[in-house]
VEXDREN-2710 file (C-alpha; in Angstrom, 1 decimal):
% VEXDREN-2710
k/r/px/py/pz
1/MET/-9.7/-21.6/26.0
2/GLN/-7.3/-19.0/27.3
3/ASP/-6.4/-15.8/25.4
4/LEU/-3.9/-16.7/22.7
5/ASN/-1.4/-14.1/23.8
6/LYS/-1.3/-15.6/27.3
7/VAL/-0.8/-19.1/25.9
8/ARG/1.9/-17.8/23.5
9/ARG/3.8/-16.2/26.5
10/ASN/3.4/-19.5/28.5
11/VAL/4.7/-21.5/25.5
12/ARG/7.7/-19.1/25.2
13/ARG/8.5/-19.6/28.9
14/MET/8.2/-23.3/28.6
15/LEU/10.5/-23.3/25.5
16/LYS/13.1/-21.2/27.3
17/ALA/13.0/-23.6/30.3
18/GLY/13.7/-26.5/28.0
19/ALA/10.3/-28.2/28.6
20/PRO/9.9/-31.5/26.6
21/ASP/7.7/-31.6/23.6
22/GLU/5.2/-33.8/25.4
23/ASP/4.7/-31.2/28.1
24/LEU/4.1/-28.5/25.4
25/GLU/1.7/-30.8/23.6
26/MET/-0.3/-31.6/26.8
27/TYR/-0.5/-27.9/27.8
28/LEU/-1.8/-27.0/24.3
29/TYR/-4.2/-29.9/24.5
30/ILE/-5.6/-28.7/27.9
31/GLU/-5.9/-25.2/26.6
32/GLY/-7.8/-26.3/23.5
33/ILE/-5.2/-24.7/21.2
34/THR/-3.6/-26.2/18.1
35/ILE/-0.1/-25.6/16.8
36/ASP/-1.7/-24.1/13.7
37/GLN/-3.5/-21.5/15.9
38/LEU/-0.2/-20.6/17.5
39/VAL/1.7/-20.3/14.3
40/GLY/-1.1/-18.2/12.8
41/THR/-0.8/-15.7/15.6
42/LYS/3.1/-15.6/15.7
43/ALA/2.7/-17.6/19.0
44/LEU/5.6/-19.9/18.0
45/PRO/8.1/-17.0/18.0
46/LYS/11.4/-16.4/16.5
47/SER/14.0/-16.6/19.2
48/ASP/14.4/-13.5/21.3
49/TYR/17.8/-12.9/19.7
50/GLU/16.2/-12.9/16.3
51/GLU/13.4/-10.5/17.4
52/MET/16.0/-8.1/19.0
53/ALA/18.3/-8.3/15.8
54/GLU/15.4/-7.7/13.5
55/ALA/14.1/-4.8/15.6
56/MET/17.5/-3.2/15.6
57/GLU/17.8/-3.6/11.8
58/ASP/14.3/-2.2/11.2
59/LYS/14.5/0.4/14.1
60/THR/11.3/-1.1/15.6
61/LEU/10.2/-0.7/19.2
62/LEU/10.2/-3.7/21.4
63/LYS/7.9/-4.6/24.3
64/ILE/10.0/-6.6/26.8
65/ASP/8.9/-8.3/30.0
66/TYR/11.7/-7.5/32.5
67/PRO/11.5/-7.3/36.3
68/PRO/9.5/-5.6/37.6
69/GLY/7.2/-5.6/34.5
70/GLU/6.6/-4.7/30.9
71/ARG/8.6/-2.0/29.2
72/ILE/8.6/-0.3/25.8
73/VAL/12.2/0.1/24.5
74/GLU/14.2/1.2/21.5
75/PRO/16.8/-1.6/21.1
76/TYR/20.3/-0.3/20.1
77/ALA/22.9/-3.1/20.8
78/LEU/23.3/-6.6/22.0
79/GLY/26.6/-7.7/23.5
80/ARG/28.5/-9.2/26.3
81/THR/29.8/-7.6/29.5
82/SER/33.2/-8.2/31.0
83/GLN/31.6/-10.8/33.2
84/GLY/30.3/-12.5/30.1
85/ASN/26.7/-11.6/30.6
86/GLU/24.7/-11.0/27.5
87/VAL/23.0/-7.6/27.6
88/LEU/20.7/-5.4/25.6
89/ARG/21.4/-1.6/25.4
90/ALA/18.2/0.1/24.9
91/TYR/16.4/3.5/25.4
92/GLN/13.4/2.8/27.6
93/ARG/10.4/4.9/26.5
94/SER/7.9/3.7/29.1
95/GLY/6.9/1.1/31.5
96/ALA/8.1/-0.5/34.7
97/SER/11.4/0.5/36.3
98/GLU/13.3/-0.8/39.3
99/SER/15.4/2.5/39.3
100/GLY/12.4/4.7/39.3
101/GLU/13.3/6.2/36.0
102/PRO/10.8/5.1/33.4
103/THR/12.6/6.8/30.5
104/ASN/16.4/6.6/30.0
105/TRP/19.3/4.6/28.6
106/LYS/19.3/1.2/30.2
107/LEU/21.2/-2.0/30.1
108/PHE/19.1/-5.2/30.3
109/ARG/20.5/-8.6/31.0
110/VAL/19.2/-11.0/28.3
111/ASP/18.8/-13.8/30.8
112/ARG/16.3/-11.7/32.8
113/ILE/14.1/-10.8/29.8
114/ASP/11.0/-13.0/30.0
115/ASP/9.3/-12.0/26.8
116/VAL/10.2/-10.0/23.6
117/GLU/7.5/-8.7/21.3
118/PRO/7.9/-6.2/18.4
119/VAL/5.7/-3.2/18.5
120/ASP/4.4/-1.8/15.3
121/ARG/6.2/1.5/15.6
122/ARG/9.6/2.6/14.4
123/PHE/12.1/4.9/16.1
124/ARG/14.9/7.2/14.9
125/THR/18.3/6.7/16.1
126/ARG/19.0/9.0/19.1
127/ASN/22.0/11.4/18.8
128/SER/23.1/10.3/22.3
129/TYR/23.6/6.7/21.2
130/LYS/27.3/5.6/21.1
131/LYS/28.3/2.7/18.9
132/LYS/31.1/1.5/21.0
133/ASP/29.3/0.6/24.2
134/ARG/31.8/0.4/27.0
135/ALA/29.5/-1.9/29.0
136/MET/30.0/-4.5/26.3
137/ARG/33.7/-5.1/26.9
138/LYS/33.6/-8.8/25.6
139/GLY/32.1/-7.7/22.3
140/ILE/29.1/-6.4/20.5
141/ILE/27.0/-9.1/18.9
142/ASP/24.7/-6.8/16.9
143/GLN/23.7/-3.2/16.9
144/VAL/21.5/-0.6/15.2
145/GLY/22.8/1.1/12.1
146/LYS/23.1/4.9/12.2
END
């Protein structure tokens, strides 16, 4: 039996890819995991949108899997760019970085986020956060309260 966290990540990926229920059931059977075990460990997750919205509301850190790897971020806003891409505005505290800047304000395309997990730590709203994010020209879906 694999580590439950790895199974949970694989189940999330399969759900995002639209895998049929039969494939999910077969995968779980092969791994020797039951649905009850997954539910008991939050392995059947809320949608990534729900996780991000809840983290913004509670000001809770998130661990996201975003190329090239895992990052710890403070989520501030979820919205749409002028091209229609859904994006997450967040302050990255640590982790992987394509730009070479492991800490800074960043804009993450939601379709490139592979996994979202709440981290049991809260953050305080940064003074440098601006509520009307210019990158989200087609609208803000949700954002952190001040």
